[in-house]
VEXTI-157360 format. One record per residue (C-alpha): residue number from 1; x, y, z. Coordinates in Angstrom, 3 decimals, always signed. Layout:
BEGIN
NUM|X|Y|Z $
...
***
This chain:
BEGIN
1|+179.925|-135.134|+272.646 $
2|+177.153|-132.832|+271.840 $
3|+178.364|-132.136|+268.375 $
4|+178.199|-135.878|+267.392 $
5|+175.206|-136.006|+265.196 $
6|+176.449|-132.787|+263.273 $
7|+179.729|-134.269|+262.776 $
8|+178.636|-137.830|+261.580 $
9|+176.179|-136.299|+259.352 $
10|+178.317|-133.739|+257.555 $
11|+180.991|-136.302|+257.527 $
12|+178.609|-139.225|+255.630 $
13|+177.241|-136.439|+252.965 $
14|+181.021|-135.808|+252.346 $
15|+181.642|-139.416|+251.683 $
16|+178.388|-139.845|+249.688 $
17|+179.681|-136.693|+247.562 $
18|+182.865|-138.367|+247.384 $
19|+181.728|-141.610|+246.009 $
20|+179.301|-139.857|+243.329 $
21|+182.337|-137.936|+242.396 $
22|+183.983|-141.230|+241.230 $
23|+180.397|-142.481|+239.632 $
24|+181.352|-141.046|+236.087 $
25|+184.548|-143.491|+236.061 $
26|+182.683|-146.133|+237.896 $
27|+180.073|-146.580|+234.940 $
28|+183.268|-146.276|+232.764 $
29|+184.312|-149.205|+233.964 $
30|+187.114|-147.137|+235.381 $
31|+188.756|-146.872|+232.227 $
32|+192.343|-144.981|+232.555 $
33|+191.871|-142.337|+229.819 $
34|+188.423|-141.365|+231.385 $
35|+189.375|-141.568|+234.936 $
36|+192.232|-139.332|+234.408 $
37|+190.448|-136.937|+232.264 $
38|+187.629|-136.608|+234.823 $
39|+190.428|-136.999|+237.734 $
40|+187.915|-139.994|+239.482 $
41|+190.806|-142.318|+239.580 $
42|+190.873|-145.211|+242.116 $
43|+193.531|-148.078|+242.875 $
44|+190.552|-150.108|+244.510 $
45|+188.739|-151.545|+241.447 $
46|+191.821|-152.434|+239.232 $
47|+194.228|-154.074|+242.081 $
48|+191.177|-156.152|+242.805 $
49|+192.173|-157.772|+239.423 $
50|+195.866|-157.076|+239.208 $
51|+196.653|-158.536|+242.619 $
52|+194.827|-161.959|+241.818 $
53|+192.056|-161.179|+244.744 $
54|+189.179|-161.992|+241.850 $
55|+191.054|-165.285|+241.538 $
56|+190.980|-166.168|+245.046 $
57|+194.624|-165.266|+246.094 $
58|+195.456|-164.455|+249.600 $
59|+197.637|-161.282|+250.071 $
60|+201.348|-162.509|+250.968 $
61|+200.716|-166.366|+250.824 $
62|+200.049|-166.166|+247.134 $
63|+202.034|-164.711|+244.523 $
64|+200.434|-163.396|+240.957 $
65|+202.224|-162.751|+237.701 $
66|+203.960|-159.467|+237.614 $
67|+207.326|-157.783|+236.651 $
68|+208.643|-156.056|+239.626 $
69|+205.781|-157.046|+242.332 $
70|+204.698|-160.807|+242.968 $
71|+203.094|-160.054|+246.250 $
72|+200.786|-157.315|+247.357 $
73|+202.880|-154.487|+248.368 $
74|+200.870|-153.379|+251.293 $
75|+201.653|-153.362|+255.045 $
76|+200.258|-156.566|+256.409 $
77|+196.952|-154.951|+257.812 $
78|+196.051|-153.412|+254.535 $
79|+196.212|-156.715|+252.854 $
80|+194.249|-158.484|+255.358 $
81|+191.626|-155.544|+254.878 $
82|+191.521|-156.220|+251.099 $
83|+191.193|-159.912|+251.661 $
84|+188.176|-159.301|+254.023 $
85|+186.229|-157.540|+251.728 $
86|+187.217|-159.823|+248.807 $
87|+185.848|-162.445|+251.055 $
88|+182.717|-160.218|+251.847 $
89|+181.915|-159.950|+247.552 $
90|+182.409|-163.611|+246.802 $
91|+178.730|-164.016|+246.704 $
92|+178.465|-161.871|+243.894 $
93|+178.096|-162.949|+240.208 $
94|+181.914|-162.696|+238.403 $
95|+181.029|-160.004|+236.239 $
96|+179.939|-157.888|+238.994 $
97|+182.211|-158.918|+241.627 $
98|+184.751|-156.289|+241.165 $
99|+182.387|-153.293|+241.409 $
100|+181.096|-154.717|+244.575 $
101|+184.644|-154.834|+245.819 $
102|+184.816|-151.581|+245.407 $
103|+181.554|-150.175|+246.855 $
104|+181.971|-152.285|+250.117 $
105|+185.375|-150.653|+250.134 $
106|+184.173|-147.669|+249.779 $
107|+181.603|-148.053|+252.383 $
108|+184.111|-149.301|+255.136 $
109|+186.409|-146.418|+254.168 $
110|+183.723|-144.173|+254.665 $
111|+182.835|-145.425|+258.025 $
112|+186.815|-145.000|+258.831 $
113|+186.166|-141.247|+257.688 $
114|+183.420|-140.382|+260.293 $
115|+185.804|-142.478|+263.067 $
116|+188.725|-140.077|+261.747 $
117|+186.516|-136.871|+262.302 $
118|+184.979|-137.774|+265.624 $
119|+188.259|-138.860|+267.265 $
120|+190.040|-135.928|+265.967 $
121|+187.194|-133.640|+267.124 $
122|+187.346|-135.334|+270.357 $
123|+190.630|-134.347|+271.198 $
124|+190.253|-130.779|+269.865 $
125|+189.200|-129.345|+273.307 $
126|+186.930|-126.361|+272.982 $
127|+187.231|-126.325|+269.243 $
128|+185.267|-129.608|+268.904 $
129|+182.641|-128.686|+266.248 $
130|+185.326|-126.103|+264.767 $
131|+187.845|-128.902|+264.257 $
132|+185.638|-131.752|+263.194 $
133|+184.107|-129.432|+260.634 $
134|+187.248|-128.650|+258.960 $
135|+188.059|-132.186|+258.546 $
136|+184.660|-133.197|+257.328 $
137|+184.380|-130.532|+255.015 $
138|+187.668|-130.416|+253.492 $
139|+188.161|-130.995|+249.859 $
140|+190.901|-133.114|+250.370 $
141|+188.401|-135.801|+252.474 $
142|+186.080|-135.611|+249.465 $
143|+188.353|-136.074|+246.530 $
144|+190.849|-138.424|+247.679 $
145|+188.867|-140.412|+250.213 $
146|+188.906|-143.290|+247.926 $
147|+192.265|-143.436|+245.814 $
148|+193.559|-146.240|+248.070 $
149|+192.981|-147.491|+251.445 $
150|+194.753|-144.930|+253.369 $
151|+191.675|-144.141|+255.646 $
152|+192.587|-147.442|+257.462 $
153|+195.876|-146.192|+259.023 $
154|+194.503|-142.354|+259.227 $
155|+191.199|-143.520|+261.356 $
156|+193.642|-146.167|+263.788 $
157|+195.887|-143.183|+264.090 $
158|+193.125|-140.699|+264.981 $
159|+192.026|-143.306|+267.584 $
160|+195.554|-143.732|+268.761 $
161|+195.377|-140.018|+269.476 $
162|+192.268|-140.168|+271.349 $
163|+192.985|-142.717|+273.361 $
164|+196.528|-140.795|+274.457 $
165|+194.351|-137.655|+274.965 $
166|+192.337|-140.146|+277.255 $
167|+195.177|-141.065|+279.179 $
168|+195.052|-144.494|+278.172 $
169|+198.793|-144.751|+277.014 $
170|+198.751|-148.775|+276.555 $
171|+195.350|-148.594|+274.200 $
172|+197.103|-145.356|+272.457 $
173|+200.216|-147.904|+271.617 $
174|+198.194|-150.717|+270.617 $
175|+196.061|-148.878|+268.308 $
176|+199.272|-146.917|+266.750 $
177|+200.911|-150.160|+266.592 $
178|+197.932|-151.411|+264.066 $
179|+198.248|-147.946|+262.414 $
180|+201.600|-148.887|+261.779 $
181|+200.254|-152.405|+260.453 $
182|+198.203|-150.898|+257.996 $
183|+200.662|-147.850|+256.577 $
184|+204.279|-147.097|+257.510 $
185|+203.916|-143.213|+258.007 $
186|+202.396|-143.630|+261.578 $
187|+205.436|-145.023|+263.138 $
188|+206.821|-141.244|+263.096 $
189|+204.623|-140.417|+265.681 $
190|+206.426|-142.255|+268.295 $
191|+209.101|-139.510|+267.985 $
192|+206.816|-136.786|+269.518 $
193|+205.385|-138.903|+271.805 $
194|+208.639|-140.102|+273.273 $
195|+210.193|-136.473|+273.121 $
196|+207.490|-134.803|+275.065 $
197|+207.234|-137.827|+277.491 $
198|+210.953|-137.260|+278.037 $
199|+210.489|-133.373|+278.499 $
200|+207.552|-134.092|+281.408 $
201|+209.266|-137.056|+282.894 $
202|+206.294|-139.277|+282.185 $
203|+208.740|-142.397|+281.536 $
204|+205.651|-144.938|+282.872 $
205|+203.185|-143.669|+280.311 $
206|+205.989|-143.556|+277.587 $
207|+206.945|-147.080|+278.414 $
208|+203.202|-148.481|+278.170 $
209|+203.102|-146.716|+274.917 $
210|+205.930|-148.142|+273.114 $
211|+205.389|-151.456|+274.631 $
212|+201.360|-151.182|+273.156 $
213|+203.066|-150.105|+269.968 $
214|+204.932|-153.185|+269.517 $
215|+202.329|-155.647|+270.754 $
216|+199.888|-154.042|+268.378 $
217|+202.210|-154.262|+265.126 $
218|+203.508|-157.679|+266.244 $
219|+199.834|-159.482|+266.600 $
220|+199.101|-158.478|+262.958 $
221|+202.682|-159.068|+261.424 $
222|+204.224|-161.887|+263.154 $
223|+201.580|-164.393|+262.004 $
224|+202.605|-163.568|+258.358 $
225|+206.113|-162.774|+258.789 $
226|+206.338|-166.737|+260.194 $
227|+204.355|-168.122|+257.436 $
228|+204.678|-166.355|+254.356 $
229|+207.987|-164.303|+254.990 $
230|+208.847|-163.701|+250.986 $
231|+205.228|-162.121|+250.814 $
232|+205.522|-159.869|+254.232 $
233|+208.815|-158.580|+252.614 $
234|+207.202|-157.157|+249.357 $
235|+206.107|-153.943|+251.023 $
236|+209.762|-153.541|+252.359 $
237|+211.597|-154.555|+249.499 $
238|+209.195|-152.476|+247.048 $
239|+209.423|-149.382|+249.149 $
240|+213.518|-149.669|+249.103 $
241|+213.630|-150.048|+245.410 $
242|+211.028|-147.834|+243.995 $
243|+212.058|-145.014|+241.486 $
244|+210.601|-141.439|+242.036 $
245|+206.830|-141.032|+241.823 $
246|+205.320|-138.347|+239.700 $
247|+204.539|-136.396|+243.100 $
248|+207.679|-136.151|+244.613 $
249|+209.519|-132.800|+244.805 $
250|+212.804|-135.044|+242.995 $
251|+210.338|-135.447|+240.180 $
252|+211.255|-132.049|+239.144 $
253|+214.700|-132.200|+240.192 $
254|+215.581|-135.011|+237.770 $
255|+213.683|-133.238|+234.990 $
256|+215.940|-130.188|+235.876 $
257|+219.470|-132.257|+235.673 $
258|+219.959|-133.102|+239.590 $
259|+222.063|-136.390|+239.217 $
260|+221.079|-138.139|+242.432 $
261|+217.603|-138.461|+241.558 $
262|+218.349|-140.700|+238.552 $
263|+220.100|-143.285|+241.084 $
264|+217.459|-145.087|+243.474 $
265|+220.492|-145.522|+245.937 $
266|+221.298|-141.743|+245.940 $
267|+217.660|-141.143|+245.584 $
268|+217.095|-142.789|+249.100 $
269|+220.006|-141.399|+250.924 $
270|+219.474|-137.852|+249.702 $
271|+215.590|-138.222|+250.794 $
272|+216.344|-140.122|+254.086 $
273|+219.414|-137.704|+255.048 $
274|+217.151|-134.810|+254.406 $
275|+214.376|-136.109|+256.785 $
276|+216.992|-137.273|+259.537 $
277|+218.458|-133.487|+259.422 $
278|+214.821|-131.909|+259.662 $
279|+213.586|-134.776|+262.350 $
280|+216.763|-133.339|+264.462 $
281|+215.548|-130.139|+264.089 $
282|+212.177|-130.925|+265.344 $
283|+213.719|-132.717|+268.238 $
284|+215.937|-129.494|+269.059 $
285|+212.877|-127.386|+268.845 $
286|+210.273|-129.877|+271.294 $
287|+213.368|-129.525|+273.850 $
288|+214.290|-125.876|+273.378 $
289|+210.943|-124.216|+272.865 $
290|+210.037|-121.927|+275.617 $
291|+206.809|-123.624|+276.301 $
292|+206.254|-127.341|+275.500 $
293|+204.990|-127.851|+272.342 $
294|+201.247|-129.257|+271.905 $
295|+201.553|-132.866|+270.720 $
296|+199.564|-132.723|+267.335 $
297|+202.201|-129.831|+266.324 $
298|+204.918|-131.810|+266.529 $
299|+203.059|-134.633|+264.910 $
300|+202.280|-132.875|+262.041 $
301|+206.049|-131.214|+261.878 $
302|+207.655|-134.481|+261.829 $
303|+205.056|-136.191|+258.966 $
304|+205.852|-132.780|+256.647 $
305|+209.437|-133.641|+257.196 $
306|+208.701|-137.072|+256.162 $
307|+206.895|-135.922|+253.031 $
308|+208.587|-133.249|+251.591 $
309|+211.822|-135.055|+250.853 $
310|+209.874|-138.377|+250.060 $
311|+210.321|-140.034|+246.730 $
312|+206.767|-140.888|+246.865 $
313|+203.613|-138.312|+247.660 $
314|+200.547|-139.889|+246.167 $
315|+197.180|-137.456|+245.965 $
316|+195.996|-139.497|+248.816 $
317|+198.704|-138.756|+251.323 $
318|+196.774|-135.429|+251.774 $
319|+194.434|-137.628|+253.997 $
320|+197.549|-138.352|+256.361 $
321|+198.011|-134.811|+257.390 $
322|+194.640|-133.342|+257.553 $
323|+193.768|-134.403|+261.075 $
324|+196.920|-133.152|+262.325 $
325|+197.191|-130.155|+260.299 $
326|+193.741|-128.986|+262.002 $
327|+194.795|-129.625|+265.315 $
328|+198.043|-128.009|+265.277 $
329|+196.665|-125.064|+263.751 $
330|+192.932|-124.891|+263.708 $
331|+192.540|-121.429|+261.460 $
332|+190.916|-121.010|+258.687 $
333|+192.843|-118.716|+256.055 $
334|+195.931|-120.642|+256.131 $
335|+194.009|-123.921|+255.692 $
336|+191.943|-122.821|+252.912 $
337|+195.272|-121.738|+251.081 $
338|+196.414|-125.204|+251.656 $
339|+193.455|-127.052|+250.597 $
340|+193.816|-124.632|+247.456 $
341|+197.188|-126.132|+246.786 $
342|+195.983|-129.773|+247.194 $
343|+192.612|-129.244|+245.109 $
344|+195.369|-127.942|+242.377 $
345|+197.602|-130.636|+242.550 $
346|+194.720|-133.238|+242.792 $
347|+193.575|-132.384|+239.231 $
348|+197.299|-131.447|+238.041 $
349|+198.392|-134.788|+238.501 $
350|+195.562|-136.621|+236.537 $
351|+195.717|-134.364|+233.287 $
352|+199.368|-134.953|+233.364 $
353|+199.189|-138.652|+233.645 $
354|+196.371|-138.033|+230.603 $
355|+199.056|-136.623|+228.445 $
356|+202.023|-139.085|+229.550 $
357|+199.480|-141.825|+228.597 $
358|+198.645|-139.897|+225.124 $
359|+202.145|-139.467|+224.667 $
360|+202.016|-135.724|+223.746 $
361|+202.989|-132.548|+225.196 $
362|+199.529|-131.557|+226.316 $
363|+198.015|-128.127|+227.172 $
364|+200.294|-125.069|+228.212 $
365|+199.367|-122.811|+231.065 $
366|+197.223|-120.264|+229.073 $
367|+195.400|-122.869|+227.135 $
368|+194.711|-124.982|+230.366 $
369|+193.213|-122.002|+231.870 $
370|+191.508|-120.945|+228.864 $
371|+189.650|-124.480|+228.850 $
372|+189.047|-124.189|+232.966 $
373|+187.430|-120.748|+232.034 $
374|+185.125|-122.597|+229.676 $
375|+184.107|-125.081|+232.134 $
376|+185.813|-127.899|+230.469 $
377|+188.856|-129.821|+231.258 $
378|+192.319|-130.078|+228.652 $
379|+191.001|-133.097|+226.049 $
380|+194.774|-134.339|+226.048 $
381|+196.059|-133.376|+229.685 $
382|+198.559|-130.925|+230.521 $
383|+202.214|-130.135|+229.808 $
384|+205.160|-130.821|+232.179 $
385|+205.293|-126.636|+232.882 $
386|+201.712|-126.453|+234.177 $
387|+202.139|-129.897|+236.243 $
388|+204.954|-128.663|+238.007 $
389|+203.139|-125.755|+238.948 $
390|+200.719|-127.861|+240.470 $
391|+203.189|-130.122|+242.159 $
392|+204.802|-126.460|+243.860 $
393|+201.341|-125.508|+244.649 $
394|+201.057|-128.136|+247.054 $
395|+204.759|-128.277|+248.365 $
396|+204.752|-124.647|+248.962 $
397|+201.686|-124.274|+250.804 $
398|+202.380|-127.507|+252.993 $
399|+205.568|-126.056|+253.850 $
400|+204.323|-122.615|+254.712 $
401|+201.723|-124.538|+256.829 $
402|+204.794|-126.242|+258.845 $
403|+206.450|-122.953|+259.055 $
404|+203.349|-121.436|+260.426 $
405|+203.062|-124.199|+263.259 $
406|+206.675|-123.718|+264.171 $
407|+206.076|-119.930|+264.829 $
408|+202.835|-120.895|+266.888 $
409|+205.392|-123.040|+269.218 $
410|+207.941|-120.527|+269.505 $
411|+205.407|-117.886|+270.069 $
412|+202.887|-119.690|+272.191 $
413|+200.640|-116.568|+272.657 $
414|+199.685|-116.716|+269.011 $
415|+198.539|-120.480|+269.063 $
416|+194.844|-120.541|+268.743 $
417|+194.718|-123.573|+270.775 $
418|+196.125|-122.062|+273.803 $
419|+194.119|-119.063|+274.207 $
420|+192.316|-118.470|+277.435 $
421|+195.140|-120.309|+279.418 $
422|+194.536|-123.845|+277.328 $
423|+197.516|-125.910|+277.366 $
424|+197.174|-129.240|+275.237 $
425|+193.448|-130.919|+274.861 $
426|+195.117|-133.894|+272.906 $
427|+198.158|-134.133|+275.271 $
428|+196.303|-136.434|+277.743 $
429|+198.858|-136.581|+280.770 $
430|+201.197|-133.905|+278.900 $
431|+198.279|-131.725|+279.159 $
432|+199.371|-129.231|+281.750 $
433|+202.383|-131.499|+282.650 $
434|+205.530|-129.418|+283.985 $
435|+208.761|-129.481|+282.600 $
436|+211.310|-131.838|+283.826 $
437|+213.935|-131.932|+281.076 $
438|+214.428|-129.301|+278.829 $
439|+217.344|-127.292|+277.281 $
440|+215.976|-124.622|+279.451 $
441|+215.977|-126.725|+282.892 $
442|+219.103|-128.453|+282.061 $
443|+220.552|-124.900|+281.629 $
444|+219.210|-123.735|+284.660 $
445|+220.427|-126.632|+286.628 $
446|+224.225|-126.092|+285.409 $
447|+223.528|-122.327|+286.579 $
448|+223.016|-123.570|+289.968 $
449|+225.639|-125.979|+290.131 $
450|+228.070|-123.422|+289.089 $
451|+227.102|-121.079|+291.912 $
452|+229.505|-120.974|+294.686 $
***
């Protein structure tokens, strides 16, 4: 790949800028008020202490004092990643160990960001440089790369897609299984892969991919399940019992009198039910579209369907969408609008949490705009109405991008990737494969059978 040096260099530069964006908070010891005021918050530094890593506690095997959470609440591979870095920084002094943990984690996440960009560019076909630069230069990567450990799952998912594009379904499955072991959301990608394999009759490849996924996930999870069941279960029990997160659309609905948003069981049912309805619609689209949808298009849509009605939508979740959004629709105008929505939300959430922390209303819209025009930030944060505008800026722009992808599927002639007779560069064995099972072929077979 001739663009490899350029993409590597640009991504590395953006990662350094992302590290510099967090420096004001790092020099202040990640004090909460300063991190929210300057919008440079990270989970990495405080969780080193809160989750007992500074005391030598091993994720899942050792508990720590807590009200609702007593074990590390991340999937197993993320916990192993945290433990690896905690082990690497043990030679540092006690007073500097926390910052060393943060900086080493940042370095490893930056390497994963480079892997993500290169793997995404690899599967982009003729648009390698364009796609790679769109991911590498995105404000989302710069601002959110080091909030949490999400780039571990993002990088593994990108590698899994690259392996699939290289017609290596078993390897793709193994990498996907590891990605699921790092974060739950890559499990959703099995749906599009299975649907498109069914449509093209690629049964053997589908079986190898599914088997590889199971193996990859079990290799990481089985030892923890056997020897630290209670700790392993923490992620799943916490996810089920967790209430509404600030970024969820249900946070707005609860504030505006929707009863289901006040009960966790009703909330889980409503969110899961909405996702299942959307997923069924995507499955119908996958089998009914006049031309088989490209794999990244369906992967992007199913992830959006999961995120829109979810009770948790943290700022860094934009990293989940970023590679797939660019592969699904590598056009700049809609991408820029979406990124603008994400940037608005990024700053909105921190300034809103600042107001919550101070237990004061915060600045209204006119005051917020006036303050920003004077190149300053609202010293006491923003009020509910401004935050809800930021929330909808992200929600609506993601929804609009998904609708544009649906239109591209229904009208393949408008798909930027399928120009000049290209089919699906990321599809691997699906690329150029004829339909075997689709709603159109089933109707044709019934028509032939009915002909006397």
